Structures are given as C-alpha cells and as structure tokens.
C-alpha positions in Angstrom: -5.8 67.6 25.9 -5.5 64.3 27.6 -2.5 62.2 26.5 -3.4 58.8 25.1 -2.0 56.0 27.2 0.0 53.2 25.8 -2.2 50.3 24.7 -2.0 47.3 27.0 -2.2 43.7 25.8 -5.4 42.4 27.4 -6.5 38.8 26.6 -9.3 36.6 27.9 -8.1 33.4 29.8 -9.7 30.3 31.2 -10.1 30.1 35.0 -7.0 30.8 37.1 -5.4 32.3 34.0 -5.0 29.0 32.2 -4.8 28.8 28.4 -5.7 25.1 27.8 -8.9 23.3 28.4 -9.7 19.6 28.2 -13.3 18.4 27.8 -14.7 15.0 26.9 -18.1 13.7 25.6 -19.3 10.1 25.9 -22.6 8.8 24.5 -25.4 6.3 25.3 -25.1 5.8 29.1 -24.2 2.2 29.1 -22.7 0.2 32.0 -19.0 0.8 31.1 -19.6 4.5 32.0 -19.3 3.4 35.6 -15.6 2.4 35.0 -15.0 5.5 32.8 -16.4 7.9 35.4 -14.3 6.3 38.1 -11.2 6.7 36.0 -12.0 10.3 35.1 -12.6 11.1 38.8 -9.2 9.7 39.7 -7.4 12.0 37.3 -9.6 15.1 37.6 -11.0 14.8 34.1 -14.5 16.1 33.4 -17.0 14.5 31.0 -20.3 15.3 29.4 -22.4 12.2 29.2 -25.1 12.2 26.6 -27.9 9.7 27.4 -31.2 8.4 26.1 -33.9 8.5 28.7 -36.2 6.2 26.8 -33.9 3.2 26.3 -33.3 2.1 29.9 -35.2 -1.2 29.4 -33.8 -1.8 25.9 -32.9 -5.5 25.2 -29.2 -6.2 24.8 -27.0 -9.1 23.6 -23.7 -8.2 25.3 -23.2 -7.1 28.9 -21.5 -3.9 27.9 -24.6 -2.9 26.0 -26.8 -2.8 29.1 -28.1 0.7 29.9 -27.4 2.3 33.3 -30.7 2.9 35.2 -31.8 6.5 35.3 -32.1 6.3 39.1 -28.3 5.9 39.2 -27.5 9.0 37.1 -27.4 11.6 39.8 -24.9 9.8 41.9 -22.8 8.3 39.1 -22.4 11.5 37.1 -21.9 13.9 40.0 -19.3 16.5 39.1 -19.8 15.8 35.4 -22.6 16.9 32.9 -25.6 14.9 31.8 -26.8 16.0 28.4 -29.5 14.8 25.9 -28.9 12.2 23.2 -32.7 12.1 22.3 -35.3 9.8 23.8 -34.8 6.8 21.5 -31.7 7.6 19.4 -33.2 8.1 15.9 -31.3 9.4 12.9 -32.8 12.7 13.8 -32.3 14.7 10.6 -34.8 12.3 9.0 -37.5 13.0 11.5 -40.5 15.3 11.0 -39.9 18.5 12.9 -42.6 17.7 15.5 -40.7 14.5 16.3 -37.4 16.3 16.4 -38.8 18.6 19.1 -40.4 15.7 21.0 -37.2 13.6 20.9 -35.2 16.5 22.4 -37.6 18.2 24.8 -38.9 14.9 26.3 -35.4 13.7 26.8 -34.5 16.9 28.5 -37.5 16.8 30.7 -36.9 13.3 31.9 -33.2 14.0 32.6 -33.9 17.2 34.5 -36.4 15.3 36.7 -33.6 12.9 37.6 -30.6 15.3 37.8 -32.3 18.3 39.4 -30.7 20.9 37.1 -31.4 22.3 33.7 -30.1 20.1 30.9 -28.7 22.3 28.2 -26.5 20.0 26.0 -26.8 17.3 23.4 -24.9 15.0 21.2 -26.4 14.3 17.8 -27.7 10.7 17.7 -25.9 8.8 14.9 -24.1 12.1 14.2 -27.2 13.2 12.3 -28.2 16.9 12.1 -29.3 19.6 9.8 -30.1 23.3 9.8 -33.7 22.4 10.7 -32.5 20.3 13.7 -30.2 23.1 14.9 -33.1 25.6 14.8 -35.3 23.1 16.8 -32.5 22.8 19.4 -32.6 26.5 19.9 -36.3 26.4 20.6 -35.8 23.5 23.0 -33.3 25.5 25.1 -30.2 23.5 24.1 -27.0 25.6 24.3 -24.4 23.1 22.9 -24.6 20.1 20.6 -21.7 17.9 19.5 -21.1 16.5 16.1 -18.9 13.5 15.1 -16.8 15.6 12.7 -13.2 15.5 14.0 -11.1 18.7 13.5 -7.7 17.3 14.7 -7.2 20.9 15.9 -7.2 22.7 19.3 -9.4 25.6 18.1 -12.3 26.8 20.2 -15.8 26.3 18.6 -17.3 29.0 16.5 -20.8 27.5 16.8 -21.8 25.7 20.0 -24.7 23.9 18.2 -22.3 22.6 15.6 -19.5 21.8 17.9 -16.9 19.6 16.2 -14.6 17.7 18.6 -10.9 17.3 18.2 -11.1 13.5 17.8 -12.4 10.2 19.0 -10.4 8.2 21.4 -10.3 5.5 18.7 -8.6 7.9 16.2 -5.3 6.4 15.0 -3.7 9.8 15.7 -5.2 10.1 19.2 -2.0 9.6 21.2 0.0 12.0 19.0 -2.8 14.6 19.3 -3.0 14.6 23.1 0.8 14.5 23.5 1.0 17.6 21.3 -1.6 19.3 23.5 0.2 18.5 26.7 3.4 20.1 25.3 1.8 23.4 24.4 3.1 26.2 26.6 2.6 29.2 24.4 0.0 31.7 25.7 -0.8 33.6 22.5 -4.0 31.6 22.0 -6.6 29.6 23.9 -6.4 25.8 23.2 -9.1 23.1 23.6 -8.7 19.4 23.4 -12.2 17.7 22.9 -12.3 13.9 23.0 -15.4 11.9 22.4 -16.5 8.3 22.1 -18.6 5.5 23.7 -17.4 3.8 26.9 -18.7 0.4 25.7 -16.1 0.5 23.0 -13.4 -0.2 25.6 -15.1 -3.4 26.6 -16.0 -4.4 23.1 -12.5 -3.8 21.7 -10.7 -4.8 24.9 -8.7 -1.6 24.9 -9.2 0.1 28.2 -5.5 0.7 28.2 -6.0 3.5 25.6 -8.2 5.7 27.9 -6.2 4.7 31.0 -3.0 5.8 29.5 -4.6 9.0 28.2 -6.0 9.8 31.6 -2.8 9.2 33.5 -0.8 11.2 31.0 -3.1 14.3 30.8 -4.8 14.3 34.2 -4.2 16.5 37.2 -2.0 19.0 35.4 -1.7 22.5 36.8 -1.8 24.3 33.4 -5.0 22.6 32.1 -8.6 23.5 32.9 -10.7 20.3 33.1 -14.3 21.2 32.2 -17.6 19.8 31.0 -19.0 21.1 27.7 -21.5 23.4 29.5 -18.9 24.8 31.8 -16.9 26.0 28.8 -20.0 27.5 27.2 -21.0 29.3 30.4 -17.5 30.6 31.1 -16.9 32.0 27.6 -20.4 33.6 27.7 -19.4 35.2 31.0 -16.1 36.5 29.6 -17.9 38.0 26.6 -19.9 40.2 29.0 -16.8 41.8 30.7 -16.5 45.5 30.2 -13.0 46.9 30.1 -12.2 50.6 30.3 -10.9 52.3 27.2 -7.5 52.9 28.8 -7.4 49.3 30.1 -7.0 50.5 33.7 -10.0 48.6 35.1 -12.7 46.2 34.2 -16.2 45.5 35.3 -17.5 41.9 35.6 -21.3 41.9 35.6 -21.5 38.1 36.1 -22.0 36.3 39.4 -18.8 34.2 39.0 -15.2 35.2 38.6 -13.5 35.4 35.2 -9.9 35.9 34.3 -7.9 38.2 32.0 -4.3 38.3 31.1 -3.0 41.9 31.3 0.5 42.5 30.0 1.3 38.8 30.6 -0.1 38.9 34.2 -3.2 36.9 35.2 -5.9 39.0 36.8 -9.1 37.6 38.5 -12.2 39.7 38.0 -14.6 38.8 40.8 -18.3 38.7 40.1 -20.3 41.9 40.3 -17.1 44.0 40.9 -14.9 46.5 39.2 -11.2 45.4 39.3 -8.1 47.6 38.7 -5.9 46.1 36.0 
C-alpha cells in the first residue's frame, strides 16, 4: 500500500509570487486624464479608463470637462486598459433592454476600432445597474464591470460584473486605507486595493496633491503587482485552470502565460503549457 505523503501548503499567488495588487479605474475620458496617465506612468501604476465613444463632441463649460479625442486614445492609454462606459452615459438600469445592449455593444465596437484589441470591461454610468443589465453585459462579451459601492476592504471580487472598489480617491479615509495596504506583509491571503474616480475632479477641486501623494507613496514597490482590471481577471482565470497533482509534487499549467504558486512558503513559477515540479 502506498504511504500517503504529508500534505503541502500550496497557495495561488499574483505574478512573481506577490500577494498584493493595486488597480485603479477612472471614468469619462476627459482632458485631465492626460496628466493622470503621465503621473501613473511615472510611478508604475496601471489604470482602467472607462470612456464614452459618443460624447467626443459634447459641449462643455469648463476646460476640464472637455473630452479627449478618440484618435488620441491608443497613444495616451498605452500600457493601460480602455473599457466601456456606454456610448452616451445614460442611467442604464432605466433603459429598455435593447438600448442597454446598443449602449454597450456600440461603445465596445467603436473603442475596439480605435484601440485594436478586444474591449472587455465597463464601469456602470452613474453607478446604475441591475440584474437585467448584468445579463446584457454577459451577452455583449463584457468580463468585468465596476460599481461605485466602496467596500473599504482589500478582498478580491466574488463577481467581476458587480465589482465593488475599495474606495474613491475622494473618500475621507483614502489616505488611511492606502497606508494600511502598504504596510501589509502577511502572506496568508491575497489583497487588492482598488481606487476609482474621475480625473477632472482634481482640476475642479484643485487637489491634484491627493493623487500625487498617493502615487509617490504607493508606486514602484517590489511587493505590489500593478495591474489593470482586465489583467487581474485574466490572471485569476488562468490560475483557476492550473492542475496540481494529488501529492502536490508537480503542477500542469495549460495556459499560454506563466502563473505563480506558493509551495511551503516558496514562490514557484509555472510556465505556460508545461508541467513543473513543486
């Protein structure tokens, strides 16, 4: 009779064995995104930018409300994610189902034409959504959708189409929250800090110092994975497909890209399409 081996502690990790991920989400695609993207690029922070393809020529009263031309998206948002925010920003849960689909699928089509990749994310315009809207998103090929409901926690999402962020950058507890996140060094869990907002708020409220201080404090850290929303979705999907042997001696990664496991407190990279000894 084969002797049962001692059970090993095997956990999933983020890339390079990290346990913390930072992601951000900014809406509406207005001119201050240029400054925000420049700031994020300086500190290695990734953003998902949710934009409205049908409002490029919309009239505006303040300079910060001007929309960025679609022709600028590909260069400006390189290295980040462009996602849907509907064509014309309606309170979408009030729309007939046919209009829900058109608002999403036509926004997706226009953005894909500009960006040259499949657009699979969305932020709910005006924070509006319902079960019917979520069902429509599935039919439209949307993989993740952000709400405006702050959790003030670092938990991973349980439903990507009802993805609640940690907080807005304008939250009165924002600084305390991200400082707590930076201090985390325990590896029992995976932690996610998800910050959202609108870049024009920094111009409107004259408080760019908030996001500048945040970026400087949290950026370019070796123990944080900086990812867009869709990168998190794709990575965790890939991890879920890994097949580990019963004894925990080896694992097969059927995906094209590498994923990481923690095996008895040691980080192990599983290369795509290969079986790796643990």
